[in-house]
Structures are given as structure tokens and as C-alpha cells.
N, C-alpha and C positions, 0 to 999 in steps of 0.2 A: 242297756243293763249289763251286757258282756264287758263293756269298757269299765263300768262301775265296779264289777267284780275284780277285774285286773288291777284297778286302782285302790281297791279296798274301801269303796264308798258304800254306805248303807242305804242311800237314796234309791227307792224303787218306784216312786210315784211321779217324779218329774220327767216329762217327755221333752227331749231335745232333738231338734232336727240337725243332723250333721251335714256339714258342707261336703260336696264331692271332692275327693282328693285330687290334687293337681298332678295327675300322672299322664304324661304324654309320651308317645313312642319316640325313641331316639333314632332318627333316620340316618345317622352316620353309620355307614357299613364298616365295621372294624376289620382290619386286615388280620386274618387269623394267623398269618405267618409271623406276625409280631405278638401274637397272643402268648401269655404264660403257659398255656396248654401245649403249645408247639415249641417252647423254649428248649425242652429236653432233646428234641430232634435236631435242633441247631447245634447243641453241645455234642451230640453223638457224631454229627457230621465233621466238626472240627477235630474230634478225637480220632476218627478214622483217617483224616488227612495226616495227622501227626503220626499215626501208626505206620502209614505208608512211607512217610519220610524216614522213620526209624528203620524200616525194612531196607530201604535204598542205602542208607548209611551203613547198615550192618554188613551188607554184602559188597561194599566197595573197598578197594585197597586203602589202607590208612597207615600213617607214620606216627610213631609215638617216641618220646624221649624222656629220660629221667636224669636227674643230677643230684649228687649228695656230697657233702663236705663236713669235716669235723676233726677231732683229735682222738688218738688212740694211745693211751699210756697208762701204766700202773704206778708211775712215780709222780712226785709233785711237779716236775718239769714237763708237764703235758704239752706245753706250747711248742716243745721241740719235736713233736711227733704229729704234725698235721697230715691230713690226707683228704682226698676227694675222689669221686668216681662219676663217670658220665656214661649213660647207656642210650642206645638208639635201636628201635625195633621197627621193622617194616613187615606189615601183614598183607599178603596178597591172596585172596580167596581163589582157589583153583576149582574145587568141585564142592557144591553144597548139598548134593543129594536131592535136588529139586525142592529144597526147603523154601527158597525164595518164591517159587511158583505156587507152592501150597499156601504160603502166607498171603500172597496176592489173591488167591481164590477165596480164602477165608474172609479177607477184608471186603472183597466184592460181594460175597453173600450177605455180609452184614449191611453193606450199603443198600443192596436191593431190598432187604427186609425193612430198613429204615424208610426208604421211599414208599414201600407198600403201606406201611403204617401211616405215613403222612397222607397218602392218597385216600386211605380209608377214613381217617378222621376229618379230612377236608370234605369228603362226600357226606359224612354224617352231619357236619356243621351246616352245609348248604341245604340239605334236606330238612333239617330241623328249622332252619331260618325260613324256608319257603312255607313249611307247614304252619308255623306260628303266624305268619302274615296272612295266610289263607283263613286260619281260624279267627284272626282279628277282624278280617273283612266280613266274614259270615256273622260274627257276633255283633259287629257294629250295625250291619244291615238289620239284624233281628231287633236290636235296641231301638232303631229308628221306627221299625214297624210297630213295636209294642207301644212306643210313645204316641204314635198316631192313633192306634186303637184305644189307648187310655184317654186321649182327648175326646174321642168320639163317645167313649163310655161316660166321661164326665158330663158331656152335653146331654146324653141320654138320661142320666140321673136327674139333672135339673128339670128336664122336660117331664120325666116320670113323676117327680115330686109334685109338680103342678097338677098333673093328671090325677095323682093320688088324692090331692085335696078336693078335686072336683068329682071324685068317684069314678073316673073313667078306667082306672086299672085297679086290680086288687092288691092287697098288702103282700100277698105271696109273690106276685109278679115283681113288685118293687124290691123285695128282698133278694130275688134271683138276680136282678140287675145290679144291686149293690154287691152281691157276692161275686159276680163276674168282674166287677171293678176291682175288688180286693185281689182276686186271682191275677188280674193283669198287673197290678202293682207289684205283687210278689215275683212274678215272672220277670218284670222289668228290673227289679232289684238284683235278682240272681244273675241275669245276663249282663247287667252293668258291672257287677263284681267280677264276673268271668272275663269281661273285656279288660278290666284293670289288671287282672292276674296275667293275661296273655301279654299285655304291654310290659309288665314287669319282666316276664321271661325274655321278651325281645331285647329289652334294655340290658338284661344280664348277658345275653349272647353278644351284644354289641360292646360290652365293656372291654 
């Protein structure tokens, strides 16, 4: 009926037995270091490496040169007044006031923070993964137990129906047996759905 409501169907009398969804756990353990969640930390690592390279370049001696050429004239015969210039500059750092050391300390702190965040999310991932598998194991065992109990309840209903026809049990006792069977079916459905939801969560973490 819920599916009919979602699809806009007015049929409320037809009973349809739905097939079990083909949901199976993905046993492939995804490498979280390749996960999009951890992509930002890889980018941060490359950015820190680039910043360290820039710090090294900034405090190293470097040589620069410039060249210029053209004409300077206020008369039409400008071609008779050519000129050019060449410049050369050498920069040698002598004292930086410990700025290079401070820059390295700042980058080291950022790198430690990045590693701590990776370790935290890695632990969270592993704990969540183990917890989901434990939940799936417990839920699967419960589903198996409920299926066994339901089969016993079905056999008991068949036997009680024959006893009811011969007057060996009362109608009240038979109703209680049927009600117990309905409760088992409901519990089985709920736990089966829970198992599928856990499998979906595992597959999501393995994506």
C-alpha cells in the first residue's frame, strides 16, 4: 500500500507478495586513502610541500636581470635616436630575523594537524566498519533463529488445526497460536529489513 501511495495508485484491495531485494554486502574493502573524503588531506599535503619549497627559494641568493630597448625622440626622425638598457641584480639574504625558522614551524604545525585529522577519521572509519559488520552478524543470526521459530509455528498451526477439528483444543488456544505466528512474521520482516539497511550502510562505506 505504501508503494501504491508513492506511485499514485488507488488499488487498496490487491495483495502482492514482493520479492526480496537483491542486496548483498560488498566484501571489497575500500582503501580510504583513495576515498573522496580523504582527498582534501592529500591536497593539503601537496600544498604544504609547495609552501616549504617557496620558503627555501625565498631565502636563497638569486640573480635577476632586465633588458629594455627602443627609440626616444620628439621629431619624425625617431629612428636616429635608438637606445637600450641592461640591468643585473644579485640578492643575497644576510639576516632574516628568524622568519625562515618561524615559517618552518608554522608549516610543521599545519602538517601535524593534517596527520592528526587523518588519524582521527581513519579510526572513525575502522570503528564504523567493524560496528556495522557486528550488527549485520547479529541481525543475520536473529533472522535465522526467527525463520526456524516460524517454521515450528507453522507446523504447530497445522497440528492445532487438526486438533481443533477433533475438539482436542479450544478456539482460544488456537487463536493464541495464530497470534504468535503473526508476531513471529512481523519480527522476521522487521529484522530482515534491518539487515538490508545495514548492508546498504556497509556498501556505502565501501564505495
